[in-house]
N, C-alpha and C positions, 0 to 999 in steps of 0.2 A: 317440157321446158320448165325450169324453175327460175323466174325472173330475178335478176340481181341476187343470185343465191349463193352457191358454195364459195364463189371467189371472194365474197365479202366477209365471211366469218369462219371459214374452214369448218363448217358443220356445227359450230357452237350455237346454242339457242339462247344464251344469256342467262342460264340457270346459275343460281348463287354458288353451287358447289363446283362449277366449272369455270376456268378462265374464259372470258369473252374478249378475244383479241381483235382489235380494229385492223382493218386492211385498207390499202390505198386505193383511191379513186382519182383519176385525172379528168378534168372537165374543160372542154373548149366551148366558148360561146361564139357562134358564127353567123354571118349575114351573107346571103347569096349575092354574088356579083351580078351586074346588070345582064339580063338575058339568060341567067342560069337558074336552075331549080332542082327539085328532088330527083328527076331522072339523071341529071348530071352528077349529083352526089352518089346515086347508085353506081354509076360507071366508075367514079373515083374510088368508091369503096371496093368494088371488084378488083381494081388494080392494086389497092392496098392489101387485100387478102391474098392475091397472087404473090405479092412481094413477101408477106409474112410467111406464107407456106414455103417459099423458096429459102427463107432464112431459118426455117425450122422453129418458128415461134408458136408454141402450143400452150402457153401459159398467160395469154392475154385475151380478155373478152371485151367487147365494145358494143355500145348501143347508141342510137340517135334518138333525141327527144324533140318533138315538135309541139310548140305551145297550142293548147286547146282552150282552157280557161286561163286567161292572162290579161295583162294590162299594158299600156304603152311603156311602163317601167321595164318590161322585158324587151330590151332593144336588141333582139337577135331573131334569126329565123329558125335556128336549129342548134341544139347542144350535142356535143359528142362526149360520151362518157367512156373511159377505158379503165380497166381494172385487172389487177393480178392478185393472187392470194397474199403475196408478201411484197413489201416495198422494194426489196432487193431485186425480185423478179421483174417488177415494173421498171425499175431503173435499168436493168439489162435490156429490156425491149426499147427503152428510150435511147440508150447508147447505140444500139444497132440501127435504130431509125436515123439518128444523127449521122452515123457513119456511112450508111448505104441507102437511105430512103429519100435522097434529094429529088430524084425523078418523080417519085410518088407525091412528095410534098408539093412540087410544082403543079401537079395535076389538081390536088386539092386547092391550091392557091388560085388556080384558074376558075374554080367553081365558087369559092366563098372566101371571105375575109374573116379571120378569127381573132378578134381584138383581145380576148381574155383566155388565159390558160392558167387554171388554178388546180389545187390539189386538196383533197379532204382525207381524213381518217374516218372510215365508215365502220360503225359498230352495229351489228344486227341485234335487234331486240325481239323480233318475232319473225320466224321463217314462214314464207308462204308454203302451202302444201304442194307437193309435186303433182304435176298434171301431165296429160298426154297431148296438150295443145302444141302443135308444131308450127303455128302461125308465125311465131317469132315476134308477136306484137302484144303489148299490154298497156296499162295505164299507170302512170306514176304521179304522185302529188308531192309538192315541196312546200313546207312552211318554215319561216324563219322564227326561231324561238329564243327566248331569254329566260335564264334562271332568275328567280326573285331574289332581291337583296337578302343577304343572310343565309342563302341556300347555296348548295353546290350540286353538281350533277349526281353525286352520291345519293343525295336526298330524292332524286328522281328515278334512279335506276330501277329499284324494285317496283315502284308504282307503274313504270312503263311496262315492265314484265307482266304485272298483274293486269294492266289494260289489255295487253295482247291476249292473255289467257281468257279474259272476259269476252273479248271479241270472238275468239275461236269458239267459246261455249255458245255463243249466239249466232253461229253460222258464218262468220266472216272468214274469207280466204285471204285477207290482206296480209302483206308483209310489212314490217316496220324496221327502219334504220335511223340512226342519228349520224349526221355528217359533221365532223368537227373541222373547221378551216385549218389548213396546215401550211400551204405555200401559195404565193401568188396574189394574195389579197392585201391585208394590212389595215383596211378601213372598214372592217365588218361592223355592222350595228346589230349583230346577233351572236349568240353563244354557240348555236348549232342549228343545222337544218333537220327538221323531222321529215323523213322521206317515207312514203307509203306506196305500196303497189296494189293494183287490183287487176283481175283477169281481163276486165273490159269495163265499159261505162255502166253496164247493168249492175255488175258487182259493186262498183263504186257507189251507184245509186242506192243499192240495198243497204250498204253500210251507212250512208247518209240518212236513209229512212229510219234505221234503227237508232242512230244517234239522236235524231229529232224526236223520236217517240219516247225513249227512255235512257239511251246511252249517256246523254248529257249529265244525268244525275250521277252515274258512276264516274264520269270524267271530273265532275266537280269534287266528288269525294276524294279522288286520287291526286288532283293537280291544283285545286284552288289555293291561291296564296303561294304556290311553289313555282309556277311556270306560266309564261304568256307567249302566245304564238300568233302571228298574223294569219290572214286568210290564205288558204293554200292555192298555189298555181297547179294546174293539171296539164299533163303532157301525154301525147301518144308516143309510145316507146317501141322502137324496132331494134331487135338484136341484129348486129352487123358482123360480129365474130364471136365464136364460142371457144373457150379454152378446153383443153382435153379433159380437165377435171369436171367440166359441166356437161359433157356429152353423155 
């Protein structure tokens, strides 16, 4: 499995000589209803996948994210991320959902209340390596980031690519994306979310160790005076549906 992989960037690595095209992500922030929990979400997801199979939907991937390192500011129990390679494809899935998915929507509504539904344009900056882990589970971290005054994202693009290359040279298997807010927000206090993935918490810890020991120097070299990010939230991620392109 390649977590958050091909569907987000169509195979592009963010290299300067290739177009790096953003892809759409929809995100629901949800809280379990009284008496409901993860097992009920599993059942609702099974019904969703049966519906999607019946509708011939093969270009939509989905994941759920459960907070691990978090604060009371994260006022939800679980996030649902859905993605297609192109926004048109995601829109088609949403149209079919609105037209034929009312029964499945009621099942989800019995399990949890989703107060927020937002969309992002996701740009992949470093692809995680392919692996044979079929567990369908990994770790993701999210940081809210702001570009410094007088700077634009263009000033950060190549430093972020260089940071990914530096990490890979030092044994990291992390993947990196930037999520630009697109729909459903409007009051954001960040320019983008820096999203990273790790195979597991041991891999996340190894990257943390390397950063503490020497990586901070490279980070300062690349980003000091250009970018500020808050502390990352970490989530346990479970893949819920896999598009045909990801299989």
